[in-house]
C-alpha positions as CSV (number, residue, x, y, z in Angstrom):
1,M,-32.3,7.9,-29.6
2,K,-31.8,4.5,-27.9
3,S,-28.6,3.8,-29.8
4,V,-27.2,7.2,-28.7
5,F,-27.7,6.2,-25.1
6,I,-26.1,2.8,-25.7
7,R,-23.1,4.4,-27.4
8,I,-22.7,6.9,-24.5
9,G,-23.1,4.2,-21.9
10,G,-20.6,2.0,-23.7
11,T,-18.1,4.9,-23.9
12,L,-18.6,5.7,-20.2
13,F,-18.0,2.0,-19.4
14,V,-14.8,1.9,-21.4
15,I,-13.5,5.2,-19.8
16,A,-14.4,3.9,-16.3
17,T,-12.6,0.6,-16.9
18,V,-9.5,2.4,-18.2
19,L,-9.4,4.7,-15.2
20,L,-9.8,1.7,-12.8
21,I,-7.0,-0.2,-14.5
22,T,-4.6,2.7,-14.6
23,T,-5.3,3.8,-11.0
24,V,-4.5,0.4,-9.4
25,P,-0.9,0.4,-10.7
26,A,-0.5,4.0,-9.6
27,H,-1.4,3.0,-6.1
28,A,1.1,0.1,-6.2
29,Q,3.8,2.3,-7.6
30,T,3.2,5.1,-5.1
31,G,3.2,2.5,-2.2
32,K,6.3,0.9,-3.5
33,A,8.2,4.2,-3.9
34,L,7.0,5.3,-0.4
35,F,8.0,2.0,1.1
36,K,11.5,2.3,-0.4
37,T,12.0,5.8,1.0
38,K,10.2,5.6,4.3
39,C,10.1,1.9,5.4
40,A,12.9,-0.1,3.7
41,V,15.7,1.1,6.0
42,C,14.2,-1.0,8.8
43,H,11.8,-3.4,7.1
44,G,14.1,-4.1,4.1
45,P,13.1,-3.9,0.4
46,D,11.2,-7.2,0.7
47,G,9.5,-6.3,4.0
48,R,11.0,-9.1,6.0
49,G,12.9,-6.9,8.4
50,N,16.2,-8.6,7.6
51,T,18.3,-5.4,7.8
52,P,20.9,-4.4,10.4
53,M,18.3,-1.9,11.9
54,G,15.5,-4.4,11.6
55,K,17.4,-7.0,13.5
56,V,18.4,-4.6,16.3
57,L,14.8,-3.3,16.6
58,K,13.2,-6.8,16.1
59,I,11.1,-5.5,13.3
60,P,8.2,-7.8,12.3
61,D,8.2,-9.6,9.0
62,L,5.6,-7.9,6.9
63,T,5.2,-11.0,4.7
64,S,4.1,-13.0,7.8
65,T,0.6,-14.4,8.1
66,A,0.0,-12.2,11.1
67,V,0.7,-9.0,9.2
68,Q,-0.9,-10.2,5.9
69,K,-4.2,-11.1,7.5
70,Q,-4.6,-7.5,8.8
71,T,-7.1,-5.4,6.9
72,N,-6.1,-2.2,5.1
73,A,-7.7,-0.2,7.8
74,Q,-5.6,-2.0,10.5
75,L,-2.4,-1.4,8.6
76,M,-3.3,2.2,7.9
77,H,-4.0,2.7,11.7
78,T,-0.5,1.3,12.5
79,I,1.1,3.5,9.8
80,E,-0.7,6.6,11.0
81,N,-0.2,6.1,14.7
82,G,3.1,4.2,14.7
83,K,3.9,1.1,16.8
84,K,7.1,1.2,18.9
85,P,9.7,1.5,17.6
86,M,8.1,2.7,14.4
87,P,7.2,6.4,14.4
88,P,3.7,7.7,13.5
89,Y,3.3,9.0,10.0
90,K,0.0,10.9,10.6
91,G,0.5,14.4,9.4
92,K,3.7,13.4,7.6
93,L,1.9,11.4,4.8
94,T,-1.5,12.0,3.2
95,Q,-4.3,9.5,3.7
96,E,-3.8,8.5,0.1
97,Q,-0.1,7.8,0.7
98,I,-0.9,5.8,3.8
99,K,-3.5,3.8,1.9
100,S,-0.9,3.1,-0.9
101,L,1.5,1.8,1.7
102,A,-1.1,-0.5,3.1
103,L,-1.9,-1.8,-0.3
104,F,1.8,-2.3,-1.1
105,I,2.3,-4.2,2.2
106,H,-0.5,-6.6,1.2
107,S,1.4,-7.2,-2.1
108,L,4.4,-8.5,-0.2
109,K,4.3,-12.3,-0.1
110,K,6.4,-15.0,1.5
111,S,8.3,-17.0,-1.1
């Protein structure tokens, strides 16, 4: 009986690990795709704001220390509520999509 529980527990552990590993890239891909369609026009594909629109609007560099040190919650708040000149995305994107964008922004690094 004990070995049945060990096998079931081991199987559940493997399933949970696989789910965790496959969900993280899904978030990153979702965030990357959303960033490309919703944010890159101003922020640029690398997040540095080095675009014609970004220069005109003085868009902050998302790879900067000031942005990168923000928590996911802080970034999500900015995405949801906007920050002039950026429009709010609350009601336009789901919480999951907003979270994916915050996670993607944290993946941007200065090089």
